[in-house]
N, C-alpha and C positions, 0 to 999 in steps of 0.2 A: 639581488634577492638572496637572503640567507637561507640556511637549511631549515630554520624554524618556520619561515614563511611558506616554503615549499611543502613542508610537512603539514602545516595548517590547511593549506589549499587542498592537499591530497585527501586529508581526512574529511574536510567539508564536502568535497566532490563525491567521495565514497559514500557518505551518509545520504547525500542527495540521490545517488543511484539506488541505494537500498530502499529509500522512501518511495521512489518512482516505481520500483519493482513491486513493492507491497501494494501500492495503489492499483497498479495494472492487474496484479493477480486477484485482488479483491473484487474489482469491478468488471472483470471479464463476463461476457454474457452467460457462459456456462455456469460460473460460480454464482452469478446474480440470481438465477432461477432457483438454485439450491438454497441460497440464503433467504430468499423471499418466501419460501414455502412455509416456514414457521409463522411468519406474520399473517399470511393468508389463512392458515389454520386457526389462529387466534381470532381473527376477524369473523370467520364463519361460525365459531362456537358461541359468540355473543348473541 
């Protein structure tokens, strides 16, 4: 394995970790309730 391969795998794994953290943070139950409030307000107004 060359340096380029190791660097490529490192960057790919790093981006995967960042993506997983963003998904986890977005879909936590505490944040989900706060994010859904706007949708429920819009549905009640109609």
